[in-house]
C-alpha positions as CSV (number, residue, x, y, z in Angstrom):
1,M,147.6,180.0,93.1
2,A,143.7,179.6,93.4
3,N,143.4,181.2,90.2
4,L,145.6,179.7,88.1
5,K,144.1,176.6,86.0
6,Y,146.1,173.6,87.2
7,A,146.2,175.2,90.6
8,D,144.3,171.8,91.8
9,R,146.5,169.6,89.8
10,I,149.1,170.2,92.7
11,I,148.9,167.5,95.0
12,T,150.5,168.7,98.5
13,D,148.9,166.6,101.1
14,T,146.7,162.8,101.2
15,G,143.1,164.2,101.3
16,F,142.8,163.5,104.4
17,E,144.3,164.2,108.3
18,S,145.3,161.1,110.5
19,T,146.9,160.2,113.2
20,H,148.2,156.7,113.8
21,V,147.8,156.0,117.4
22,L,148.4,153.1,118.7
23,K,150.1,149.4,117.7
24,V,150.8,146.0,118.6
25,D,151.6,143.2,117.1
26,Q,153.6,139.9,117.4
27,N,156.9,141.3,116.5
28,R,156.8,143.3,119.7
29,L,154.8,141.0,122.1
30,K,154.9,137.1,120.7
31,D,152.3,136.5,123.2
32,F,149.9,139.0,122.3
33,F,146.9,139.6,119.7
34,N,147.7,142.7,117.2
35,V,146.2,145.6,117.5
36,D,146.3,148.9,115.1
37,C,144.1,152.1,116.3
38,Y,144.0,155.3,114.1
39,W,142.0,158.8,114.4
40,F,140.8,160.5,111.0
41,W,140.2,164.0,111.9
42,R,139.4,165.4,108.3
43,S,138.4,164.4,105.0
44,S,138.0,165.6,101.3
45,P,134.5,164.0,99.9
46,N,134.6,160.4,98.9
47,Q,138.7,160.3,99.8
48,I,139.9,156.8,100.2
49,V,142.0,156.3,103.4
50,M,143.0,152.5,103.5
51,E,143.3,150.1,100.6
52,T,142.1,146.4,100.4
53,L,143.9,144.0,103.0
54,F,144.1,140.5,103.4
55,S,144.6,139.0,106.8
56,D,145.8,135.2,107.8
57,C,143.9,137.0,111.2
58,N,140.2,136.7,112.2
59,Q,139.6,140.2,112.9
60,V,137.0,143.0,114.8
61,I,137.4,146.4,113.1
62,G,135.5,148.8,114.7
63,L,134.7,152.5,113.3
64,V,133.7,154.7,115.9
65,G,132.3,158.2,115.4
66,A,133.3,161.1,118.4
67,D,130.0,163.4,118.1
68,P,129.3,164.4,121.9
69,E,125.6,165.1,120.7
70,N,125.0,161.3,119.1
71,P,127.3,158.9,120.1
72,F,126.2,155.9,118.1
73,S,126.4,158.2,114.9
74,L,129.3,157.4,113.1
75,G,129.7,161.6,112.8
76,G,130.2,161.1,108.9
77,E,129.3,158.7,106.1
78,M,131.8,155.6,105.0
79,T,131.9,153.5,102.3
80,V,133.3,150.0,103.3
81,W,133.6,147.4,101.1
82,V,134.3,143.6,102.4
83,D,134.2,140.3,100.3
84,G,133.6,142.4,97.3
85,E,130.8,143.8,98.8
86,K,129.5,147.3,99.6
87,N,128.3,148.9,102.9
88,I,127.2,152.0,103.2
89,L,127.6,152.9,107.3
90,T,126.3,155.8,109.2
91,R,126.5,154.4,112.6
92,S,129.7,153.6,114.3
93,S,130.0,149.5,113.8
94,L,132.0,146.6,114.9
95,I,133.1,144.8,111.7
96,F,133.6,140.8,112.0
97,V,135.8,139.4,109.3
98,P,137.0,136.1,109.1
99,A,140.4,135.4,108.1
100,G,141.1,135.4,104.4
101,V,138.4,137.6,103.5
102,P,139.4,140.8,101.8
103,F,138.2,144.1,103.8
104,G,138.3,147.1,102.0
105,P,138.9,149.6,100.1
106,V,137.6,151.8,102.7
107,Q,136.2,155.2,101.9
108,I,135.3,158.8,103.7
109,N,132.4,160.2,102.1
110,H,132.3,163.0,104.5
111,L,133.4,163.7,107.5
112,E,131.5,166.2,110.6
113,H,133.5,164.4,113.4
114,P,136.2,162.5,113.7
115,I,136.2,158.6,113.8
116,C,138.3,156.1,115.1
117,Y,139.3,153.0,113.3
118,A,140.8,150.3,115.4
119,A,141.3,146.7,114.2
120,I,141.7,143.7,116.6
121,G,143.0,140.5,115.0
122,I,143.5,137.0,116.5
123,R,145.3,134.1,114.4
124,P,142.1,131.7,114.4
125,D,143.1,128.2,115.6
126,R,144.6,125.7,112.7
127,K,142.8,122.6,114.2
128,K,139.2,124.4,113.6
129,V,137.7,124.5,110.0
130,R,135.1,127.5,109.4
131,D,131.6,126.1,108.8
132,P,131.2,127.7,105.2
133,S,127.5,127.9,105.8
134,L,128.2,130.7,108.4
135,P,128.2,135.1,106.9
136,R,131.7,135.3,105.2
137,Y,131.3,139.0,107.5
138,T,129.1,140.6,110.2
139,I,128.5,144.2,110.6
140,L,127.0,145.2,113.7
141,A,126.1,148.8,114.7
142,E,123.5,148.0,117.7
143,T,124.6,146.0,120.9
144,K,122.8,143.8,123.6
145,E,123.3,142.7,126.5
146,K,126.2,140.8,127.2
147,A,126.0,137.4,127.7
148,I,127.0,137.0,131.4
149,K,126.4,140.4,133.1
150,P,128.7,142.1,134.8
151,P,128.8,142.9,138.7
152,S,127.3,146.9,139.2
153,P,130.0,149.3,139.3
154,P,131.1,151.0,142.5
155,K,129.5,154.5,142.9
156,R,131.0,156.5,140.9
157,T,129.9,159.7,138.8
158,L,131.7,159.0,135.6
159,R,129.3,159.7,132.7
160,V,129.9,157.0,130.0
161,T,128.3,155.4,127.1
162,N,128.2,152.0,126.2
163,I,128.7,152.2,122.4
164,L,129.5,148.7,120.9
165,H,130.2,145.2,121.9
166,M,130.3,141.5,120.0
167,E,130.6,138.2,121.3
168,D,130.4,134.4,119.9
169,D,127.2,134.6,120.7
170,M,125.8,137.2,118.6
171,V,128.2,136.5,115.4
172,K,129.4,133.2,115.7
173,G,133.2,132.7,115.4
174,S,134.3,136.6,116.6
175,F,135.1,137.6,119.9
176,Y,134.8,139.9,122.7
177,V,134.9,143.2,122.1
178,N,133.6,146.2,124.1
179,I,133.9,149.7,123.1
180,N,133.0,152.6,125.9
181,W,133.0,156.6,125.7
182,Q,134.0,158.2,129.2
183,Y,133.1,162.1,129.5
184,E,133.7,163.1,132.5
185,G,133.8,162.2,136.3
186,Y,135.8,159.2,138.3
187,G,134.8,156.0,139.1
188,Q,136.2,152.5,138.3
189,A,135.4,149.4,135.9
190,P,133.3,147.0,137.9
191,M,135.3,143.6,137.5
192,E,137.5,143.1,141.0
193,V,141.1,141.5,140.6
194,H,140.7,138.2,138.3
195,N,142.6,137.0,135.7
196,H,142.2,135.0,132.9
197,E,143.5,131.8,131.0
198,W,143.8,134.4,127.9
199,P,145.5,137.6,127.4
200,E,143.4,140.8,127.5
201,L,143.2,144.3,125.6
202,I,142.0,147.6,127.7
203,A,142.8,150.5,125.5
204,M,142.6,154.1,126.3
205,L,142.5,156.7,123.6
206,G,142.4,160.4,123.8
207,C,140.2,161.9,121.0
208,D,141.6,165.6,121.4
209,P,143.2,166.5,117.4
210,E,145.8,168.9,118.7
211,H,146.8,166.3,121.6
212,P,145.7,162.6,120.2
213,Y,148.1,161.4,122.8
214,D,146.9,163.1,125.6
215,L,144.3,161.2,127.8
216,G,143.2,164.9,129.4
217,G,142.7,162.9,132.4
218,I,144.7,160.0,135.3
219,Y,143.5,156.6,134.9
220,S,145.4,153.9,136.7
221,I,145.2,149.9,136.6
222,D,147.0,147.1,138.8
223,L,148.8,144.3,137.1
224,D,149.9,141.8,139.4
225,G,149.7,143.9,142.6
226,E,151.7,146.7,140.6
227,T,150.0,149.7,139.9
228,Y,150.5,152.0,136.8
229,Y,149.5,155.2,136.6
230,L,148.1,156.8,132.8
231,S,147.7,160.0,131.5
232,K,148.7,159.0,127.3
233,S,146.9,157.3,125.0
234,C,147.6,153.5,125.4
235,L,147.6,149.7,124.5
236,I,147.3,147.8,128.5
237,C,148.6,144.5,127.1
238,I,147.5,141.6,129.7
239,P,149.2,138.6,129.8
240,A,147.7,135.3,130.1
241,R,146.7,134.4,133.9
242,V,147.6,137.3,134.9
243,M,146.2,139.0,138.1
244,H,144.4,142.3,137.3
245,C,142.3,145.1,138.2
246,P,140.9,147.3,140.0
247,W,141.1,149.7,136.6
248,K,140.7,152.8,138.2
249,F,139.1,156.5,136.4
250,L,141.0,158.9,138.7
251,E,139.8,161.9,137.0
252,V,138.4,162.3,133.5
253,R,138.1,165.4,132.3
254,K,138.0,164.9,128.4
255,P,136.0,162.3,126.2
256,T,138.3,159.4,126.3
257,L,137.5,156.2,124.1
258,T,138.3,152.7,125.9
259,I,138.5,149.5,124.3
260,T,138.6,145.9,125.9
261,A,139.0,143.0,124.1
262,S,140.3,139.1,124.2
263,P,140.0,135.9,122.0
264,S,137.7,134.1,124.4
265,G,134.0,133.6,122.7
266,L,132.4,135.2,126.1
267,Y,134.5,137.7,128.5
268,Y,134.2,135.3,131.3
269,S,136.3,133.4,132.3
270,S,135.8,129.7,131.2
271,E,137.8,128.3,134.1
272,K,136.2,129.9,137.0
273,N,132.8,130.5,134.8
274,Q,132.5,134.3,136.4
275,W,133.7,137.7,135.7
């Protein structure tokens, strides 16, 4: 076939290999926000992997590379159009796209390591009008310290890298999103049992292309006093005012991407002014 004149005109795949790992929207959970997670494993050069989208939600879109030797690298190069503007990305990035601003198309120029695409969408308050002087969109490829520092984590051997973080004090009008890579070891998140007046997302994604739904380890989380043990890629959709944690990393054997997010501007509880 390769020697035939028109062999390249016979298309038998999409030009890229991906897994649509996890999704939740208001059709599934009416009291929660939208979350959509993909892995891109392989791509032909300059491949469009997503067309232009218009959303009635404020969105934070994460593009995260899976190169363990260079965790802040995208592991390739992507071109992302936002509001008709072309942006070339080579580092893992968070993109804040307000409701109504067009996002896409998304193109993978070249790919050496898998790339995670995670879109988190929260409907804006209809009573609030966005300040027209604010930027139409914002791309963050570097993070900074949280506005309210979390408590120190309990003793752990877990090897972890904090990749990206966004809050309203960094990008006006955005919301809380935090992304980490966990590599191996054990431990738990620093937050003790607590709740919020808003819902919260905890996402855990395995990054093995042969087993994308397998975390390669064991985690647990307590929700309202009940303990759930987790070994599969999952979205933990915590309702508002439900007590939760500890979130324990009992045995991390393979790299796992973790995402936490909530519709709050800052992570801490505005009622209690604490974590």
